[in-house]
N, C-alpha and C positions, 0 to 999 in steps of 0.2 A: 193797683189792685186788678186781679184777673176778672175778665168779663165772662160770665157763664153763658155758653151757647144755648139757644132755644131748645135744642134736643136733649139737654142735660137737666134733670129735675133736682138732683142733689150733687153738688160739686164736691171737690176733695175735702174741704174743711167743714162741710155741712153734715148734719146727722139725720139720716132717715128714721122713720118709726122703727121701734124695736122688732116688730114682726117682720118688717121688710129687711132689716139687717140680717136677721136669722135666715130668711129665705135666700137672699142674695149670697150670703156666706156659703151656704150649701151648694148653690149653683157654681160659684167660683171655685170651690174646693173640689167639685166633681171633675173639673177638667184636668188638673194635675194628676188626680187619681186615674183618670182615663189614659193619660200618657205614660202610666206605669208599664204599658205594653212594651216600651222601648227598653226599660230595665229588664223585663221578662225575656226579651229577645237576646240581651247580652248574656243573662244567666244561662239560658238554654244553649245559646250558641257556644259558650265557653265550657259547656259540660258540667256545670255546677250541680251539687246535690240538691235535693229538695229543700233541705235546711238552708243551704247557701243561697238558693234562689229566693227564698222567702226573706232572708236577711237583706239581700240587695234591694228588694222592693220596699221593705219596712224602712231601711235607712234612707232611701231616696225620698219617700213620702214624708218622713219626719223632718228631714232637712228642708223640704219644700215648705212645710208649715212654719218652721222657724224663720226661714227666709221671708215669707210673706209678712210675718209680724215685724221683722226688722225693717223691711222696705216701707211699710205703711205707718208704723208707730213711731219710729225714730227718725223724724224728718231732718234733724240736725246732722245725722251721720249717714243717712241713706237717702233714697229718692223722695220719700214722703208721698208716694203715689200708690194707687191701687195696682200694684205690679206683683203678680203671682208667679213664683218660680216653678219650674218643672224639670223633669229629667229630659234633657235635650236629645233629639234623634241624631245630631251630628256625632255623638259619642259612641253610637252602636258599633261601628266597624272597629274603632280603636279599643273599645271595651272588651269585645269578643277576643281580640288578639291578645290583650293584656291578661285577660282572665284565663285564656287557654295556656298562656306561658307561665303564669305565676299564681293562678287562683284569685280569690278575692283580694289578696294583698297586691296583686299586680294591677287590678282595677283601681284600688285605693291610691296607689302611686301616681297613676295618670290623673286621677281626680284631684289629688293634692297639687300636682304641678299646674294643672289648668286653673285651680283656684288662686294660686300665687300669681299666675299671669293676669288674671282678671283684676286682682288687687293692684298690680303694678300699672295695668292699662288705665284703670280708674284714676290714678294719680297724674297721669300725663295727658289725660283727655282735655283738661282745662287749658293746657298750654298748646293744644292743637286746634284751637277754635277756628282758625282760618281754613282748616281742612274739611270742615263740616258746615258749609253754608246750606241754605234751604234746598237747593237743587240736589246736593249730595244726599241730604237727609231724605228727600222725597224719593230718590232712586232706591234707597235702602228700604223705605216703607213699602213702596210699590212692589219690589222684588220679594218682600216678605210674603205678599199675597200670591205672586206668581210661583214662588218656590214650593208652596204647599199644594199647588194645583194637581200634580201627579198623584199624591196621596189621596186627594179629594176625589178625583174622577175614578181612580181605581176602586175606591170604596163605593162610590155612587153606582158604578157599572157592574160591581161584583167581580173585579178582576184581581188576581193575585199580583203582588208587587213585582215579582220576578217572572211573571208569565210571558211566554213567547207566542201564545195563541190567544187571540182576543175574541171572546164571545159574550155578547150582552146577556146579563142576568136580569130578566125583567122584574123579578121579585126584589132584588137589591135596588134597582132603579126606583120602583114604587115606594119602597121604605124611605129611601134617601130624599126623594122629592116631597113626600109627605112630611118628613122631619123639617126640611129646610123651608117648605112652603108654610108650615104652621108657625115657625119662628118668624118669617117675614110678615105674615098676616097679623100676628100678635104684636110685633114691634111697630108696624105701621098704623094699624087701625085701633088698637086698644089705647085708652087714654089713662093718664095718671099712674097710680101704683099698680094698675092691672098689667102694665107693660113688664113688671118684674117677673111675671110668670112666663115670659116668652120662651126661654130656653127650656124650662121644665115642661111647658106644653108641647114643644117640639119633640123632646125626649119621650114624653108619655105617648104621643101619637106614633112615634117611631117604634116604641116597644110593642104597642098594640098591633101595628101592622106586621111586625116581625113575628109575633105570636100567631096571628091568624094565617100567615104565610109559611109557618113552620120553620122559622129561622132562629128559634130559641131552644133547640134540642139540647145543647150542651150546657145551658145556663144553670139548671138545677144541680148537675153534677159538679160544676166548678165551684159553686158555693158550698156544697156538702163536703168536698174534699179539702177545703181551706181550713187551717187551724183557727180556733176561736180567738186566741191571743198569741202575740209573737213579739217580745221585746226586741229592741235593736241589739245587734251584736257588734262590739267594738273590734276594729280591724286595724292592724298595723301595715303601713305601706311596704311593699316589696319591690325594690328597684332593680331586681334581676331581670326585668322584662326586655332590657336592651336599650342602648342609648339612641339608636335611630328611631325607635318607636316614640321615645320621650320627645326627641327634637321635633318630629313630625306633628305630635300632638300639641306642643308648645306653639308652633306656627298656627295650627288650627284654632287654638284658644285665643290667639291674638286677633285673628280675623273674625272669630265668632263673637268677640266683644262688640264688633260693629252691629251684629244682629241684636244683641242685648240693648245697645244704644238706640237702635230703631224702634224697639218696643217701648222704651222709656219716652222717646220723642213722641211716638204715636199717642200714648196715654196722656202726656202733658198737653199735646195739641188738641186732643178730644175734649179737654177740660177747659180750654181757653179760647173764646171766640176771636180774640185779637192776637192770637199766637203769630209771631213773625220770625223767631229764631230760637234755637235750642238753648236751654239754660245749662251751660257747661258745668257749673258747680254741682247742679242736681244730677247731671249725667255721670260726673266723676264719682260722686258719693254712691249713686245707685249701682254702678258697675263694681266698685270696690267692695261694697257691702255684699253684692252677689258673690264675689270671690270668697269672702268670709264664709258664706253659706256653702260653697263648694268644698272649702277646707273642712268644715264641720262634717259634710257628707262623706268625705273620704275616710274619716275616723269612725263613722257610724256604719261603714260598709255599703254606702249608697253610691249612686252614679254622679256624673258631672251635671251641674245645675245651670240651667239657663232661665230666660224669662218667657212667660207664656204669652204668645201673640193672640191666641184664641180668646184669652180673657178680656182683651180689649174689644173684641167683637161683642162679647157678652155685656160689657159696660156700655157700649154704644147702643145695643138692643134695649137694655133696661133703662138707659138714661141716668145711671148712677155711677159716679166716680169717687165716692166718699171713701176716705182712708180707713174709716172704722170698719167698713166692710171688709177690707184687706186684712185687718187685724183679726176680725172674727173668722174669716176663711182660714187663716193660718192656725188659729186655735182648733178649728174643726179638723184640719189636716193632721195636726199633732195628735189629737185624740184618736182619729181614725187609724193612724199608723200602728196603733197597738191592737187593732181589731181587724184582722185580715178578711174575715167574713163580710165585713161592711164594705171594704174597698173592692172585694170581688164582685159586688153588685154592679159597680161601675166598670171595672176592668173587663168584665164579661159582656159589656155592651156590644150588640151586633155591629159589625163593621159598617153596614149601610147607614145606620143611625149616626155613627161617627162621621161618615161622609157628608151627611146633611149639615151637620154642625160646622164642619171645616169649609163647606161651600159658602155658607153665609159669612164666615170670618174672612175668607180669601177675597170675596167681593168688596168687602169694606176696605181692606188694605190696599187693593189696587186703586180704587177711587181716591182714597185719602192720600195715597202716595203721589198720584198724578197731580192732585190739586196742590199739594205742598211743593212739588218740583216746579210747577208753573206759577207759583204764587208771586214770583218776582219778575221784573221786566226782563225780557229775553234779549240776548245778543247772540251773534254767531258762536262765540266762545261758550256761552252758557248752554246753547242748544246741543253742542257737541258733548258737553259734560253730562247731559241728561240722555240724549239719544243713543250714543255709542254704548255706554254701559248697559242700558236696558236691552238693546239689540243683542249685545254679547251674551248677557245672562239668558235671554230666551233662546239664543242659538245653542248655548251649552246644554240647556234643558231639552231641546228638541233633537239634539244630535249626540246621543250617548256614546257613539264611537269615539268622540273626542276624548272622553274620560278614559276609555279602555286603552287608547293608544298613548296616553301621557303616562309619565313616571315621576316619581319624587314629589317635590313640592307642587309642581304643576298638576299632578293628579289630584292633590288635596284641594287646590284652588278650583279646578274645573269640576270637581265633584259636586259643588253647590252653585247654582246660578246666583244665589244671594251673595256668596263670597266673591264670585267673579265680578259681579256688577258693582259691589261695594268697593273692592280694591281698585277697579278701573275707574270708577267715579272719583275716588279720592285722588288717584294719580293724575287724572286729566284735569281736575280742579286745580291742583298744585301747578301743573304745567301751564294751564291757561291764564294763571294769575301773573305769569312772567311778563313783564313789559307794561302792566297796568299801573298808571300813576295814581296815587292816593290823594293828590291834590290837583285842583284845576282853578282857573281864574278867567274873568272876562271884564272888559270895560262895558258898563251899561250904556247903551246909546240913547240919544235924545229922541223925542218925538213919539208918535203913536206906535211905531214899530218895536219899541223896546220890550213891550209885553210879549210879543211873539218870539223875540230873540231870547228873552229870559226862559220862556217855556221850552224852546228848542234846546238851549244849553242844558237845562235840567233833565230833559228827556235823554239826551246823549249821555250824561253823567249817570242817570238812573240805569240805563241799559248796560253801561260799562261796569258799574259797581253792583248790579243786581239788587236795585232798590224795589220796594213795592210800589205799584202804580199809585196807590193811595198816599204814600209818603211824598212822591213827587208832586202830585196835585196839591197836597197840603202845603208843601214848601213853596209851590208856585204862587198860591194865594197869599202867603205871608210876605214873600219877597216883593211882590208887586204892590201890596198895601204899604210896605215899608218904603219902597223906592218912591212912591207917590208922595209920602210924607217927608222924606229926606230931601226930595227935589226942592222943597220950599225952604229948607234950612241950609243947603250946601252952597259952596262957592267953588265950582269947578266940577270935574268928572266924578262919577260914582264907580267904585270898583266892587265887583262881586267875586268872592273867593269860596271855594267849596273844598271840603275835606271829608273823607269817609274812612271809618274803621269798622271793625266787626260789630260794634255797639251803636255808634251814632253817625248821623249825617249832619255835618256842621256847615252852615253858610255864614259868611262874614261880609258885612257891608262896610266899606271904608270911604270916607269923604272928608273934605275940609269945610268946616262951618260950625253951626250951633249944635249942641248935643240934643239927642232925642230923649223924650220923657216917656216913661212907661208907668202910668198911674195904676194904683190898686183898684180903682173903680172907674166906671165909665163917666165922663162929664155929662151933666144934666143938659136938657135942652137949652136952658137959659145960658149956661156956660158956653155951649157951642155957638150961640148967637152973639154973645157979648165979649167973651175973652179972646184975645188975639191968638192965643195958643190952644184954643178949644179943639180945633180940627186936628192939630198935631197930637194932642193928648188922646183924642178918640182913636186915631190911627195906632198910637202906642198901645192902648188898651186892647184893641182888636188883635194886634200882632202877638201880644202876650198869650192870647188865647188860641192863636192859630199855630203857635210853635210850642213844643214841650218846654223850651227855655228861651228867654229873650234877655240878653244882658249887654249893656253898654260897656265900652272899654276905650282906652286911648293907645295909639301906636304911632310913634314918630311924629307926634303933634297933630295926628288926624283923629277924628271921631270914628269909632268902630262899634258895630253892633253884632253880637253873636246870636244866631238863631240855631237852636239845636233840635233835631228830630231823631226819634228812634229808628234805626235802620232795620 
């Protein structure tokens, strides 16, 4: 059973009060509506008509709502998490090219191909468990935060994304800092359900600041010109966009699945205080069901669908990861998709307010990713797997000339620091695993020094295999307790064997002599004093509770005891 962190008030399977569900649903739904700006960039960049532009936004938002319901409601087929889909910014460049070449049908063709790739990637993720240890996952989560920093700072400082001249906009800075500061103050100092208002408080303060500083000039006009209702328009894919564009986007879709995986890992980890490794079945189902959402979006005239990392920051700020909130948010998005005037309230949000929200979310990802990457014992190999990809991702982000000088697939990879870091981390992890034995053994020495020798061996194995320090300490206590008891029962040397896979850390004690007993209850004080095997039974009872599993067995006429720990 998962252990709820202290910062979480309602975990995934718990139900908050009805009023809180409604409030949180609107907050989570507001973020995908906000990111409709990327769909608008595609529609305008491709030269779509006003009707086609509105259709792209409506189809994207409707698909995000359906996807949110699928992810949260259908845990047997999806992630079962509060994971809110959104129109992903990585699709903007490709969407503009496809739309310009073949109109809405061209966009639909790329979205369809991307969705099929997501479905396929979801089915193979479970077989690739070894490629995604904690350090790789940590790099992905950390770089999620780093990759949105340019968008964040541009909006905080009031700088256009493509600007070549940088001038600080003091009004934008004031609005962003007021927004982010309000969210932080509310999330840190408010108690109980009052924390649910953190994001709304931040947005409200941001809007007020924008109003007083004159940053809401076009807000009323944007709402007035939006149609009252706009149903989705079904679109058939048009594959006349060219094979090179399709191949390039297929490659991007594959590496983009790593981004989606990082979001799912972040949400799962946020909900579990004892999180130690990704749930590959959950990840596979989550990514595959996201692919189904993208396929749906393609026929609804929408854009390519990813997962919202900013919603994790909202879940962290409010302390609620309940799945029912995701279902409610999806219903809100579905309903809002038919009323463009409602969504315009969010999409017309001033850029500095957006910067304040993104600043809070980026801070969370960076810290959470670093903590995850360093959650296991370090070795030189593991340090390389973490350090080199992070450095490469930051270098790509800080040196745009690398992207401009690259062509083909390298241009796609270098275009995103997240994709660069994720691919490099996966490749280095696979390379560094070469030559690492999955089994080790030692003869347990006699005398007082054996406790130090056992701990030294466990430390070496823990660093080599990337175990958590807590797992090594737990194993050390169990092995030493067992060795003390076995030394009274054995005739000859004691052998300690270790084996590690992606799920378990197994230790086996082998010796010749009498079998060890593992009672269901601790012996009473009288039994300890009077029974000849009282001390041995007490040791067996302690070992059962120190290990996740303690099981006797026989091998080649020797007594054996298996101690299993979760790795």
